[in-house]
All heavy atoms as TSV, in Angstrom:
chain	resi	resn	atom	element	x	y	z
A	1	MET	N	N	-4.185	0.782	-3.140
A	1	MET	CA	C	-3.936	1.880	-4.045
A	1	MET	C	C	-2.486	2.339	-3.886
A	1	MET	O	O	-2.006	2.482	-2.764
A	1	MET	CB	C	-4.907	3.019	-3.748
A	1	MET	CG	C	-4.626	4.260	-4.546
A	1	MET	SD	S	-5.871	5.519	-4.320
A	1	MET	CE	C	-6.686	5.386	-5.862
A	2	LYS	N	N	-1.825	2.555	-4.980
A	2	LYS	CA	C	-0.435	3.000	-4.953
A	2	LYS	C	C	-0.388	4.508	-4.730
A	2	LYS	O	O	-1.094	5.270	-5.377
A	2	LYS	CB	C	0.250	2.634	-6.259
A	2	LYS	CG	C	1.761	2.700	-6.180
A	2	LYS	CD	C	2.368	1.982	-7.340
A	2	LYS	CE	C	2.739	0.633	-6.799
A	2	LYS	NZ	N	3.799	-0.047	-7.435
A	3	ARG	N	N	0.426	4.923	-3.760
A	3	ARG	CA	C	0.545	6.344	-3.435
A	3	ARG	C	C	2.019	6.748	-3.474
A	3	ARG	O	O	2.881	5.991	-3.041
A	3	ARG	CB	C	-0.026	6.609	-2.054
A	3	ARG	CG	C	-1.458	6.076	-1.971
A	3	ARG	CD	C	-2.078	6.342	-0.655
A	3	ARG	NE	N	-3.297	5.591	-0.496
A	3	ARG	CZ	C	-4.506	6.025	-0.793
A	3	ARG	NH1	N	-4.671	7.213	-1.315
A	3	ARG	NH2	N	-5.561	5.292	-0.575
A	4	SER	N	N	2.274	7.944	-3.975
A	4	SER	CA	C	3.639	8.453	-4.041
A	4	SER	C	C	3.930	9.307	-2.812
A	4	SER	O	O	3.107	10.109	-2.399
A	4	SER	CB	C	3.830	9.305	-5.296
A	4	SER	OG	O	3.700	8.508	-6.445
A	5	VAL	N	N	5.105	9.097	-2.243
A	5	VAL	CA	C	5.543	9.879	-1.087
A	5	VAL	C	C	7.021	10.211	-1.261
A	5	VAL	O	O	7.737	9.546	-2.009
A	5	VAL	CB	C	5.326	9.125	0.246
A	5	VAL	CG1	C	3.851	8.933	0.547
A	5	VAL	CG2	C	6.042	7.798	0.259
A	6	THR	N	N	7.456	11.230	-0.554
A	6	THR	CA	C	8.863	11.607	-0.557
A	6	THR	C	C	9.427	11.356	0.836
A	6	THR	O	O	8.903	11.865	1.825
A	6	THR	CB	C	9.037	13.090	-0.943
A	6	THR	OG1	O	8.474	13.290	-2.248
A	6	THR	CG2	C	10.501	13.484	-0.974
A	7	ILE	N	N	10.489	10.564	0.896
A	7	ILE	CA	C	11.164	10.266	2.156
A	7	ILE	C	C	12.607	10.714	2.015
A	7	ILE	O	O	13.330	10.238	1.128
A	7	ILE	CB	C	11.103	8.755	2.481
A	7	ILE	CG1	C	9.655	8.288	2.560
A	7	ILE	CG2	C	11.838	8.457	3.774
A	7	ILE	CD1	C	9.509	6.778	2.676
A	8	ASP	N	N	13.010	11.639	2.860
A	8	ASP	CA	C	14.385	12.169	2.814
A	8	ASP	C	C	14.763	12.656	1.421
A	8	ASP	O	O	15.867	12.424	0.942
A	8	ASP	CB	C	15.388	11.114	3.296
A	8	ASP	CG	C	15.181	10.733	4.748
A	8	ASP	OD1	O	14.669	11.565	5.516
A	8	ASP	OD2	O	15.526	9.599	5.109
A	9	GLY	N	N	13.824	13.285	0.741
A	9	GLY	CA	C	14.086	13.843	-0.570
A	9	GLY	C	C	14.002	12.862	-1.720
A	9	GLY	O	O	14.240	13.226	-2.866
A	10	HIS	N	N	13.687	11.610	-1.437
A	10	HIS	CA	C	13.590	10.583	-2.480
A	10	HIS	C	C	12.143	10.167	-2.655
A	10	HIS	O	O	11.464	9.823	-1.687
A	10	HIS	CB	C	14.438	9.359	-2.118
A	10	HIS	CG	C	15.878	9.684	-1.931
A	10	HIS	ND1	N	16.734	9.903	-2.991
A	10	HIS	CD2	C	16.622	9.843	-0.823
A	10	HIS	CE1	C	17.933	10.183	-2.532
A	10	HIS	NE2	N	17.891	10.152	-1.209
A	11	ARG	N	N	11.680	10.176	-3.899
A	11	ARG	CA	C	10.317	9.749	-4.204
A	11	ARG	C	C	10.245	8.230	-4.187
A	11	ARG	O	O	11.144	7.557	-4.678
A	11	ARG	CB	C	9.870	10.257	-5.573
A	11	ARG	CG	C	9.845	11.754	-5.729
A	11	ARG	CD	C	8.684	12.442	-5.131
A	11	ARG	NE	N	7.436	12.088	-5.796
A	11	ARG	CZ	C	6.259	12.313	-5.261
A	11	ARG	NH1	N	6.164	12.890	-4.097
A	11	ARG	NH2	N	5.155	11.976	-5.886
A	12	THR	N	N	9.185	7.739	-3.605
A	12	THR	CA	C	8.915	6.306	-3.621
A	12	THR	C	C	7.407	6.132	-3.659
A	12	THR	O	O	6.658	7.095	-3.502
A	12	THR	CB	C	9.538	5.589	-2.399
A	12	THR	OG1	O	9.436	4.179	-2.583
A	12	THR	CG2	C	8.861	5.984	-1.100
A	13	SER	N	N	6.969	4.931	-3.885
A	13	SER	CA	C	5.533	4.682	-3.857
A	13	SER	C	C	5.256	3.534	-2.901
A	13	SER	O	O	6.106	2.667	-2.671
A	13	SER	CB	C	4.991	4.375	-5.246
A	13	SER	OG	O	5.594	3.220	-5.763
A	14	VAL	N	N	4.072	3.582	-2.344
A	14	VAL	CA	C	3.653	2.556	-1.404
A	14	VAL	C	C	2.213	2.179	-1.733
A	14	VAL	O	O	1.396	3.043	-2.020
A	14	VAL	CB	C	3.814	3.046	0.059
A	14	VAL	CG1	C	2.965	4.249	0.353
A	14	VAL	CG2	C	3.529	1.943	1.045
A	15	SER	N	N	1.936	0.883	-1.762
A	15	SER	CA	C	0.578	0.406	-2.002
A	15	SER	C	C	-0.099	0.221	-0.654
A	15	SER	O	O	0.328	-0.603	0.162
A	15	SER	CB	C	0.600	-0.928	-2.752
A	15	SER	OG	O	1.111	-0.748	-4.038
A	16	LEU	N	N	-1.134	1.019	-0.428
A	16	LEU	CA	C	-1.794	1.024	0.869
A	16	LEU	C	C	-3.288	1.231	0.674
A	16	LEU	O	O	-3.708	2.103	-0.082
A	16	LEU	CB	C	-1.208	2.163	1.712
A	16	LEU	CG	C	-1.279	2.045	3.215
A	16	LEU	CD1	C	-0.530	0.824	3.716
A	16	LEU	CD2	C	-0.693	3.290	3.854
A	17	GLU	N	N	-4.075	0.417	1.336
A	17	GLU	CA	C	-5.526	0.518	1.243
A	17	GLU	C	C	-6.016	1.822	1.871
A	17	GLU	O	O	-5.386	2.369	2.772
A	17	GLU	CB	C	-6.178	-0.676	1.954
A	17	GLU	CG	C	-5.813	-2.029	1.376
A	17	GLU	CD	C	-4.468	-2.576	1.819
A	17	GLU	OE1	O	-3.796	-1.963	2.665
A	17	GLU	OE2	O	-4.082	-3.627	1.293
A	18	ASP	N	N	-7.155	2.306	1.366
A	18	ASP	CA	C	-7.709	3.583	1.835
A	18	ASP	C	C	-7.875	3.673	3.355
A	18	ASP	O	O	-7.533	4.699	3.938
A	18	ASP	CB	C	-9.043	3.885	1.145
A	18	ASP	CG	C	-8.872	4.301	-0.307
A	18	ASP	OD1	O	-7.777	4.782	-0.678
A	18	ASP	OD2	O	-9.840	4.148	-1.074
A	19	PRO	N	N	-8.406	2.633	4.030
A	19	PRO	CA	C	-8.559	2.759	5.488
A	19	PRO	C	C	-7.229	2.969	6.213
A	19	PRO	O	O	-7.157	3.733	7.183
A	19	PRO	CB	C	-9.219	1.438	5.906
A	19	PRO	CG	C	-9.934	0.970	4.686
A	19	PRO	CD	C	-9.046	1.406	3.537
A	20	PHE	N	N	-6.178	2.311	5.745
A	20	PHE	CA	C	-4.867	2.509	6.371
A	20	PHE	C	C	-4.332	3.906	6.070
A	20	PHE	O	O	-3.746	4.553	6.937
A	20	PHE	CB	C	-3.870	1.443	5.905
A	20	PHE	CG	C	-4.090	0.114	6.546
A	20	PHE	CD1	C	-4.704	-0.909	5.846
A	20	PHE	CD2	C	-3.688	-0.129	7.852
A	20	PHE	CE1	C	-4.919	-2.146	6.432
A	20	PHE	CE2	C	-3.896	-1.359	8.450
A	20	PHE	CZ	C	-4.518	-2.369	7.744
A	21	TRP	N	N	-4.523	4.386	4.845
A	21	TRP	CA	C	-4.070	5.720	4.466
A	21	TRP	C	C	-4.776	6.775	5.310
A	21	TRP	O	O	-4.158	7.720	5.795
A	21	TRP	CB	C	-4.309	5.944	2.977
A	21	TRP	CG	C	-3.709	7.202	2.450
A	21	TRP	CD1	C	-4.373	8.332	2.083
A	21	TRP	CD2	C	-2.324	7.469	2.220
A	21	TRP	NE1	N	-3.492	9.276	1.631
A	21	TRP	CE2	C	-2.227	8.777	1.710
A	21	TRP	CE3	C	-1.165	6.727	2.399
A	21	TRP	CZ2	C	-1.014	9.357	1.381
A	21	TRP	CZ3	C	0.056	7.320	2.064
A	21	TRP	CH2	C	0.113	8.607	1.572
A	22	SER	N	N	-6.059	6.595	5.494
A	22	SER	CA	C	-6.849	7.528	6.294
A	22	SER	C	C	-6.408	7.512	7.761
A	22	SER	O	O	-6.214	8.564	8.380
A	22	SER	CB	C	-8.337	7.167	6.188
A	22	SER	OG	O	-9.118	8.038	6.949
A	23	ALA	N	N	-6.240	6.306	8.315
A	23	ALA	CA	C	-5.807	6.195	9.715
A	23	ALA	C	C	-4.406	6.768	9.900
A	23	ALA	O	O	-4.108	7.378	10.937
A	23	ALA	CB	C	-5.848	4.733	10.160
A	24	LEU	N	N	-3.560	6.604	8.899
A	24	LEU	CA	C	-2.214	7.184	8.966
A	24	LEU	C	C	-2.297	8.704	8.998
A	24	LEU	O	O	-1.567	9.358	9.746
A	24	LEU	CB	C	-1.386	6.711	7.767
A	24	LEU	CG	C	0.056	7.178	7.723
A	24	LEU	CD1	C	0.855	6.578	8.884
A	24	LEU	CD2	C	0.689	6.792	6.397
A	25	GLY	N	N	-3.199	9.268	8.212
A	25	GLY	CA	C	-3.401	10.715	8.233
A	25	GLY	C	C	-3.877	11.201	9.590
A	25	GLY	O	O	-3.419	12.232	10.086
A	26	GLN	N	N	-4.777	10.455	10.213
A	26	GLN	CA	C	-5.257	10.818	11.554
A	26	GLN	C	C	-4.121	10.749	12.565
A	26	GLN	O	O	-3.993	11.624	13.425
A	26	GLN	CB	C	-6.396	9.889	11.972
A	26	GLN	CG	C	-7.661	10.094	11.182
A	26	GLN	CD	C	-8.725	9.051	11.494
A	26	GLN	OE1	O	-8.460	8.046	12.150
A	26	GLN	NE2	N	-9.926	9.276	10.993
A	27	ALA	N	N	-3.292	9.722	12.461
A	27	ALA	CA	C	-2.149	9.589	13.369
A	27	ALA	C	C	-1.169	10.743	13.181
A	27	ALA	O	O	-0.620	11.279	14.151
A	27	ALA	CB	C	-1.443	8.253	13.140
A	28	ALA	N	N	-0.957	11.152	11.943
A	28	ALA	CA	C	-0.051	12.278	11.672
A	28	ALA	C	C	-0.608	13.568	12.264
A	28	ALA	O	O	0.127	14.328	12.914
A	28	ALA	CB	C	0.166	12.425	10.164
A	29	ARG	N	N	-1.899	13.817	12.062
A	29	ARG	CA	C	-2.523	15.027	12.620
A	29	ARG	C	C	-2.436	15.035	14.144
A	29	ARG	O	O	-2.172	16.073	14.754
A	29	ARG	CB	C	-3.967	15.148	12.155
A	29	ARG	CG	C	-4.097	15.615	10.717
A	29	ARG	CD	C	-5.533	15.948	10.334
A	29	ARG	NE	N	-6.416	14.788	10.380
A	29	ARG	CZ	C	-6.505	13.864	9.432
A	29	ARG	NH1	N	-5.752	13.955	8.342
A	29	ARG	NH2	N	-7.347	12.851	9.549
A	30	ALA	N	N	-2.641	13.885	14.767
A	30	ALA	CA	C	-2.564	13.789	16.227
A	30	ALA	C	C	-1.164	14.116	16.735
A	30	ALA	O	O	-0.999	14.589	17.856
A	30	ALA	CB	C	-2.979	12.393	16.687
A	31	ARG	N	N	-0.165	13.890	15.894
A	31	ARG	CA	C	1.228	14.168	16.270
A	31	ARG	C	C	1.716	15.513	15.749
A	31	ARG	O	O	2.867	15.874	15.920
A	31	ARG	CB	C	2.126	13.040	15.735
A	31	ARG	CG	C	1.911	11.733	16.466
A	31	ARG	CD	C	2.464	10.555	15.680
A	31	ARG	NE	N	2.405	9.314	16.430
A	31	ARG	CZ	C	1.292	8.593	16.616
A	31	ARG	NH1	N	0.145	8.988	16.089
A	31	ARG	NH2	N	1.319	7.487	17.323
A	32	HIS	N	N	0.816	16.225	15.078
A	32	HIS	CA	C	1.126	17.550	14.517
A	32	HIS	C	C	2.278	17.505	13.520
A	32	HIS	O	O	3.167	18.363	13.533
A	32	HIS	CB	C	1.410	18.569	15.628
A	32	HIS	CG	C	0.327	18.646	16.650
A	32	HIS	ND1	N	-0.908	19.203	16.382
A	32	HIS	CD2	C	0.261	18.205	17.927
A	32	HIS	CE1	C	-1.671	19.126	17.452
A	32	HIS	NE2	N	-0.993	18.507	18.405
A	33	VAL	N	N	2.254	16.461	12.683
A	33	VAL	CA	C	3.235	16.342	11.605
A	33	VAL	C	C	2.475	15.996	10.329
A	33	VAL	O	O	1.308	15.618	10.366
A	33	VAL	CB	C	4.309	15.258	11.893
A	33	VAL	CG1	C	5.120	15.608	13.119
A	33	VAL	CG2	C	3.689	13.876	12.026
A	34	THR	N	N	3.152	16.116	9.209
A	34	THR	CA	C	2.527	15.712	7.955
A	34	THR	C	C	2.581	14.192	7.828
A	34	THR	O	O	3.362	13.513	8.514
A	34	THR	CB	C	3.261	16.329	6.747
A	34	THR	OG1	O	4.586	15.792	6.692
A	34	THR	CG2	C	3.301	17.849	6.834
A	35	ARG	N	N	1.763	13.676	6.957
A	35	ARG	CA	C	1.763	12.238	6.688
A	35	ARG	C	C	3.151	11.817	6.183
A	35	ARG	O	O	3.661	10.775	6.584
A	35	ARG	CB	C	0.684	11.917	5.661
A	35	ARG	CG	C	0.423	10.451	5.508
A	35	ARG	CD	C	-0.670	10.192	4.488
A	35	ARG	NE	N	-1.968	10.377	5.100
A	35	ARG	CZ	C	-3.005	10.967	4.514
A	35	ARG	NH1	N	-2.906	11.426	3.299
A	35	ARG	NH2	N	-4.156	11.091	5.132
A	36	ALA	N	N	3.766	12.639	5.339
A	36	ALA	CA	C	5.092	12.306	4.797
A	36	ALA	C	C	6.148	12.216	5.897
A	36	ALA	O	O	7.003	11.333	5.879
A	36	ALA	CB	C	5.506	13.335	3.743
A	37	VAL	N	N	6.087	13.125	6.857
A	37	VAL	CA	C	7.045	13.090	7.973
A	37	VAL	C	C	6.848	11.818	8.787
A	37	VAL	O	O	7.818	11.131	9.149
A	37	VAL	CB	C	6.904	14.343	8.866
A	37	VAL	CG1	C	7.645	14.171	10.182
A	37	VAL	CG2	C	7.415	15.573	8.125
A	38	LEU	N	N	5.596	11.471	9.060
A	38	LEU	CA	C	5.325	10.254	9.828
A	38	LEU	C	C	5.777	9.009	9.054
A	38	LEU	O	O	6.376	8.101	9.636
A	38	LEU	CB	C	3.836	10.166	10.177
A	38	LEU	CG	C	3.426	8.994	11.069
A	38	LEU	CD1	C	4.247	8.956	12.360
A	38	LEU	CD2	C	1.942	9.073	11.378
A	39	ILE	N	N	5.544	8.978	7.769
A	39	ILE	CA	C	6.007	7.854	6.947
A	39	ILE	C	C	7.527	7.752	7.014
A	39	ILE	O	O	8.086	6.660	7.114
A	39	ILE	CB	C	5.516	7.980	5.493
A	39	ILE	CG1	C	4.004	7.766	5.434
A	39	ILE	CG2	C	6.238	6.987	4.573
A	39	ILE	CD1	C	3.384	8.071	4.084
A	40	GLY	N	N	8.211	8.878	6.972
A	40	GLY	CA	C	9.672	8.879	7.091
A	40	GLY	C	C	10.128	8.293	8.414
A	40	GLY	O	O	11.082	7.509	8.461
A	41	LYS	N	N	9.441	8.643	9.493
A	41	LYS	CA	C	9.799	8.100	10.813
A	41	LYS	C	C	9.555	6.592	10.864
A	41	LYS	O	O	10.370	5.846	11.417
A	41	LYS	CB	C	8.994	8.808	11.906
A	41	LYS	CG	C	9.412	10.238	12.103
A	41	LYS	CD	C	8.608	10.912	13.191
A	41	LYS	CE	C	9.057	12.358	13.326
A	41	LYS	NZ	N	8.705	12.950	14.595
A	42	ILE	N	N	8.441	6.159	10.288
A	42	ILE	CA	C	8.145	4.727	10.239
A	42	ILE	C	C	9.211	4.014	9.408
A	42	ILE	O	O	9.703	2.951	9.788
A	42	ILE	CB	C	6.736	4.486	9.661
A	42	ILE	CG1	C	5.670	5.030	10.624
A	42	ILE	CG2	C	6.504	3.008	9.364
A	42	ILE	CD1	C	4.277	5.124	10.021
A	43	ASP	N	N	9.580	4.611	8.289
A	43	ASP	CA	C	10.585	4.021	7.408
A	43	ASP	C	C	11.919	3.854	8.130
A	43	ASP	O	O	12.565	2.808	8.028
A	43	ASP	CB	C	10.750	4.888	6.163
A	43	ASP	CG	C	11.700	4.280	5.149
A	43	ASP	OD1	O	11.562	3.075	4.847
A	43	ASP	OD2	O	12.578	5.005	4.652
A	44	HIS	N	N	12.336	4.857	8.872
A	44	HIS	CA	C	13.622	4.794	9.573
A	44	HIS	C	C	13.609	3.793	10.719
A	44	HIS	O	O	14.660	3.256	11.073
A	44	HIS	CB	C	14.022	6.173	10.095
A	44	HIS	CG	C	14.381	7.134	9.010
A	44	HIS	ND1	N	15.471	6.959	8.190
A	44	HIS	CD2	C	13.784	8.264	8.590
A	44	HIS	CE1	C	15.531	7.949	7.320
A	44	HIS	NE2	N	14.509	8.755	7.533
A	45	ALA	N	N	12.440	3.535	11.292
A	45	ALA	CA	C	12.342	2.638	12.442
A	45	ALA	C	C	12.136	1.169	12.054
A	45	ALA	O	O	12.321	0.283	12.884
A	45	ALA	CB	C	11.184	3.079	13.339
A	46	ARG	N	N	11.794	0.916	10.799
A	46	ARG	CA	C	11.470	-0.463	10.412
A	46	ARG	C	C	12.727	-1.280	10.155
A	46	ARG	O	O	13.738	-0.768	9.686
A	46	ARG	CB	C	10.577	-0.480	9.174
A	46	ARG	CG	C	11.273	-0.075	7.906
A	46	ARG	CD	C	10.305	-0.068	6.731
A	46	ARG	NE	N	10.918	0.550	5.579
A	46	ARG	CZ	C	11.512	-0.125	4.599
A	46	ARG	NH1	N	11.549	-1.442	4.627
A	46	ARG	NH2	N	12.041	0.505	3.577
A	47	PRO	N	N	12.643	-2.572	10.475
A	47	PRO	CA	C	13.767	-3.457	10.128
A	47	PRO	C	C	13.878	-3.584	8.614
A	47	PRO	O	O	12.868	-3.479	7.912
A	47	PRO	CB	C	13.369	-4.806	10.752
A	47	PRO	CG	C	12.232	-4.527	11.660
A	47	PRO	CD	C	11.596	-3.266	11.204
A	48	PRO	N	N	15.055	-3.818	8.087
A	48	PRO	CA	C	15.237	-3.874	6.634
A	48	PRO	C	C	14.426	-4.973	5.952
A	48	PRO	O	O	14.083	-4.850	4.777
A	48	PRO	CB	C	16.736	-4.106	6.446
A	48	PRO	CG	C	17.313	-4.342	7.780
A	48	PRO	CD	C	16.301	-3.985	8.814
A	49	GLU	N	N	14.102	-6.026	6.675
A	49	GLU	CA	C	13.356	-7.121	6.049
A	49	GLU	C	C	11.844	-6.873	6.002
A	49	GLU	O	O	11.100	-7.669	5.429
A	49	GLU	CB	C	13.640	-8.457	6.764
A	49	GLU	CG	C	13.122	-8.545	8.182
A	49	GLU	CD	C	14.075	-7.985	9.237
A	49	GLU	OE1	O	15.110	-7.396	8.897
A	49	GLU	OE2	O	13.755	-8.141	10.427
A	50	VAL	N	N	11.395	-5.775	6.590
A	50	VAL	CA	C	9.964	-5.435	6.587
A	50	VAL	C	C	9.726	-4.344	5.554
A	50	VAL	O	O	10.369	-3.289	5.584
A	50	VAL	CB	C	9.514	-4.959	7.987
A	50	VAL	CG1	C	8.068	-4.487	7.956
A	50	VAL	CG2	C	9.700	-6.066	9.012
A	51	GLY	N	N	8.818	-4.594	4.643
A	51	GLY	CA	C	8.500	-3.607	3.615
A	51	GLY	C	C	7.821	-2.376	4.206
A	51	GLY	O	O	7.222	-2.441	5.292
A	52	LEU	N	N	7.898	-1.277	3.485
A	52	LEU	CA	C	7.339	-0.022	3.980
A	52	LEU	C	C	5.830	-0.117	4.186
A	52	LEU	O	O	5.315	0.318	5.214
A	52	LEU	CB	C	7.682	1.134	3.036
A	52	LEU	CG	C	7.167	2.510	3.443
A	52	LEU	CD1	C	7.662	2.902	4.839
A	52	LEU	CD2	C	7.575	3.553	2.415
A	53	ALA	N	N	5.103	-0.685	3.232
A	53	ALA	CA	C	3.648	-0.785	3.382
A	53	ALA	C	C	3.282	-1.622	4.604
A	53	ALA	O	O	2.376	-1.261	5.368
A	53	ALA	CB	C	3.019	-1.376	2.123
A	54	THR	N	N	3.992	-2.714	4.814
A	54	THR	CA	C	3.741	-3.552	5.996
A	54	THR	C	C	4.049	-2.779	7.265
A	54	THR	O	O	3.276	-2.835	8.238
A	54	THR	CB	C	4.594	-4.836	5.930
A	54	THR	OG1	O	4.206	-5.575	4.771
A	54	THR	CG2	C	4.425	-5.687	7.178
A	55	ALA	N	N	5.155	-2.054	7.283
A	55	ALA	CA	C	5.528	-1.269	8.462
A	55	ALA	C	C	4.457	-0.220	8.774
A	55	ALA	O	O	4.123	-0.001	9.945
A	55	ALA	CB	C	6.887	-0.605	8.249
A	56	ILE	N	N	3.905	0.394	7.750
A	56	ILE	CA	C	2.849	1.394	7.963
A	56	ILE	C	C	1.605	0.719	8.529
A	56	ILE	O	O	0.998	1.214	9.486
A	56	ILE	CB	C	2.531	2.140	6.656
A	56	ILE	CG1	C	3.709	3.032	6.260
A	56	ILE	CG2	C	1.256	2.967	6.810
A	56	ILE	CD1	C	3.592	3.629	4.863
A	57	ARG	N	N	1.208	-0.420	7.960
A	57	ARG	CA	C	0.028	-1.135	8.471
A	57	ARG	C	C	0.222	-1.539	9.926
A	57	ARG	O	O	-0.693	-1.408	10.746
A	57	ARG	CB	C	-0.256	-2.365	7.612
A	57	ARG	CG	C	-0.803	-2.043	6.255
A	57	ARG	CD	C	-1.159	-3.325	5.504
A	57	ARG	NE	N	-1.405	-3.053	4.110
A	57	ARG	CZ	C	-0.515	-3.225	3.139
A	57	ARG	NH1	N	0.698	-3.690	3.406
A	57	ARG	NH2	N	-0.833	-2.939	1.894
A	58	LEU	N	N	1.406	-2.042	10.261
A	58	LEU	CA	C	1.683	-2.433	11.639
A	58	LEU	C	C	1.672	-1.225	12.575
A	58	LEU	O	O	1.187	-1.311	13.707
A	58	LEU	CB	C	3.022	-3.168	11.724
A	58	LEU	CG	C	3.039	-4.540	11.058
A	58	LEU	CD1	C	4.467	-5.093	11.020
A	58	LEU	CD2	C	2.096	-5.498	11.761
A	59	PHE	N	N	2.191	-0.088	12.109
A	59	PHE	CA	C	2.161	1.137	12.905
A	59	PHE	C	C	0.721	1.554	13.184
A	59	PHE	O	O	0.365	1.872	14.322
A	59	PHE	CB	C	2.908	2.266	12.176
A	59	PHE	CG	C	2.751	3.591	12.858
A	59	PHE	CD1	C	3.598	3.958	13.885
A	59	PHE	CD2	C	1.724	4.454	12.497
A	59	PHE	CE1	C	3.427	5.178	14.547
A	59	PHE	CE2	C	1.545	5.659	13.148
A	59	PHE	CZ	C	2.402	6.026	14.168
A	60	VAL	N	N	-0.103	1.557	12.139
A	60	VAL	CA	C	-1.512	1.958	12.290
A	60	VAL	C	C	-2.217	1.015	13.251
A	60	VAL	O	O	-2.957	1.456	14.137
A	60	VAL	CB	C	-2.219	2.001	10.913
A	60	VAL	CG1	C	-3.729	2.090	11.072
A	60	VAL	CG2	C	-1.692	3.176	10.089
A	61	LEU	N	N	-1.997	-0.287	13.109
A	61	LEU	CA	C	-2.616	-1.255	14.007
A	61	LEU	C	C	-2.203	-1.003	15.452
A	61	LEU	O	O	-3.054	-0.956	16.349
A	61	LEU	CB	C	-2.236	-2.683	13.590
A	61	LEU	CG	C	-2.737	-3.799	14.490
A	61	LEU	CD1	C	-4.258	-3.832	14.525
A	61	LEU	CD2	C	-2.172	-5.139	14.035
A	62	ALA	N	N	-0.920	-0.830	15.693
A	62	ALA	CA	C	-0.426	-0.577	17.052
A	62	ALA	C	C	-0.996	0.723	17.603
A	62	ALA	O	O	-1.364	0.807	18.787
A	62	ALA	CB	C	1.106	-0.539	17.060
A	63	ASP	N	N	-1.099	1.750	16.761
A	63	ASP	CA	C	-1.630	3.041	17.186
A	63	ASP	C	C	-3.104	2.906	17.603
A	63	ASP	O	O	-3.522	3.439	18.628
A	63	ASP	CB	C	-1.469	4.061	16.059
A	63	ASP	CG	C	-1.544	5.489	16.535
A	63	ASP	OD1	O	-0.800	5.853	17.483
A	63	ASP	OD2	O	-2.339	6.254	15.971
A	64	LEU	N	N	-3.873	2.164	16.810
A	64	LEU	CA	C	-5.284	1.958	17.130
A	64	LEU	C	C	-5.453	1.089	18.376
A	64	LEU	O	O	-6.343	1.341	19.197
A	64	LEU	CB	C	-6.014	1.344	15.941
A	64	LEU	CG	C	-6.177	2.262	14.736
A	64	LEU	CD1	C	-6.733	1.489	13.543
A	64	LEU	CD2	C	-7.068	3.441	15.074
A	65	GLN	N	N	-4.613	0.084	18.547
A	65	GLN	CA	C	-4.677	-0.748	19.744
A	65	GLN	C	C	-4.356	0.069	20.986
A	65	GLN	O	O	-5.009	-0.080	22.028
A	65	GLN	CB	C	-3.713	-1.932	19.628
A	65	GLN	CG	C	-4.174	-2.973	18.642
A	65	GLN	CD	C	-3.147	-4.070	18.426
A	65	GLN	OE1	O	-1.935	-3.841	18.517
A	65	GLN	NE2	N	-3.632	-5.265	18.111
A	66	LYS	N	N	-3.380	0.933	20.888
A	66	LYS	CA	C	-3.020	1.803	22.012
A	66	LYS	C	C	-4.182	2.723	22.361
A	66	LYS	O	O	-4.507	2.906	23.537
A	66	LYS	CB	C	-1.775	2.625	21.655
A	66	LYS	CG	C	-1.302	3.533	22.748
A	66	LYS	CD	C	-0.067	4.304	22.316
A	66	LYS	CE	C	0.317	5.333	23.355
A	66	LYS	NZ	N	1.445	6.153	22.897
A	67	ALA	N	N	-4.819	3.294	21.353
A	67	ALA	CA	C	-5.968	4.177	21.590
A	67	ALA	C	C	-7.120	3.399	22.229
A	67	ALA	O	O	-7.801	3.919	23.133
A	67	ALA	CB	C	-6.410	4.820	20.283
A	68	ALA	N	N	-7.343	2.172	21.801
A	68	ALA	CA	C	-8.420	1.352	22.372
A	68	ALA	C	C	-8.142	1.034	23.835
A	68	ALA	O	O	-9.054	1.096	24.672
A	68	ALA	CB	C	-8.587	0.069	21.563
A	69	ARG	N	N	-6.900	0.712	24.166
A	69	ARG	CA	C	-6.540	0.403	25.551
A	69	ARG	C	C	-6.714	1.617	26.453
A	69	ARG	O	O	-7.070	1.483	27.613
A	69	ARG	CB	C	-5.103	-0.107	25.640
A	69	ARG	CG	C	-4.932	-1.545	25.217
A	69	ARG	CD	C	-3.569	-2.092	25.589
A	69	ARG	NE	N	-2.474	-1.327	25.002
A	69	ARG	CZ	C	-1.947	-1.546	23.808
A	69	ARG	NH1	N	-2.422	-2.515	23.056
A	69	ARG	NH2	N	-0.958	-0.811	23.366
A	70	SER	N	N	-6.459	2.794	25.920
A	70	SER	CA	C	-6.570	4.008	26.742
A	70	SER	C	C	-7.995	4.540	26.773
A	70	SER	O	O	-8.256	5.558	27.404
A	70	SER	CB	C	-5.611	5.077	26.221
A	70	SER	OG	O	-6.028	5.543	24.958
A	71	GLY	N	N	-8.905	3.851	26.064
A	71	GLY	CA	C	-10.303	4.258	26.083
A	71	GLY	C	C	-10.637	5.370	25.117
A	71	GLY	O	O	-11.737	5.921	25.154
A	72	GLN	N	N	-9.714	5.710	24.213
A	72	GLN	CA	C	-9.972	6.780	23.249
A	72	GLN	C	C	-10.892	6.329	22.137
A	72	GLN	O	O	-11.515	7.141	21.485
A	72	GLN	CB	C	-8.645	7.294	22.685
A	72	GLN	CG	C	-7.802	8.007	23.706
A	72	GLN	CD	C	-6.457	8.434	23.130
A	72	GLN	OE1	O	-6.166	8.216	21.968
A	72	GLN	NE2	N	-5.638	9.029	23.960
A	73	ILE	N	N	-10.934	5.014	21.899
A	73	ILE	CA	C	-11.886	4.473	20.924
A	73	ILE	C	C	-12.572	3.270	21.546
A	73	ILE	O	O	-12.008	2.598	22.406
A	73	ILE	CB	C	-11.222	4.084	19.577
A	73	ILE	CG1	C	-10.113	3.047	19.768
A	73	ILE	CG2	C	-10.691	5.297	18.862
A	73	ILE	CD1	C	-9.541	2.530	18.476
A	74	GLY	N	N	-13.781	3.007	21.136
A	74	GLY	CA	C	-14.555	1.947	21.747
A	74	GLY	C	C	-14.383	0.694	21.061
A	74	GLY	O	O	-14.682	-0.359	21.223
């Protein structure tokens, strides 16, 4: 699903499946930031050859793997 977000004052859209969007929201809440702020941080940290949607999916995957290793999820 295509979603509109604002990064550094610029509107853009990202195609992201519902489970990733939901997990991204949970990650943002855990960090006490908005989803848009977290997307901005992911955007700034990604290499230029990696698309934003891919960078978000990889972030969510890494976040869930970290939680699994620490025993926060089964």
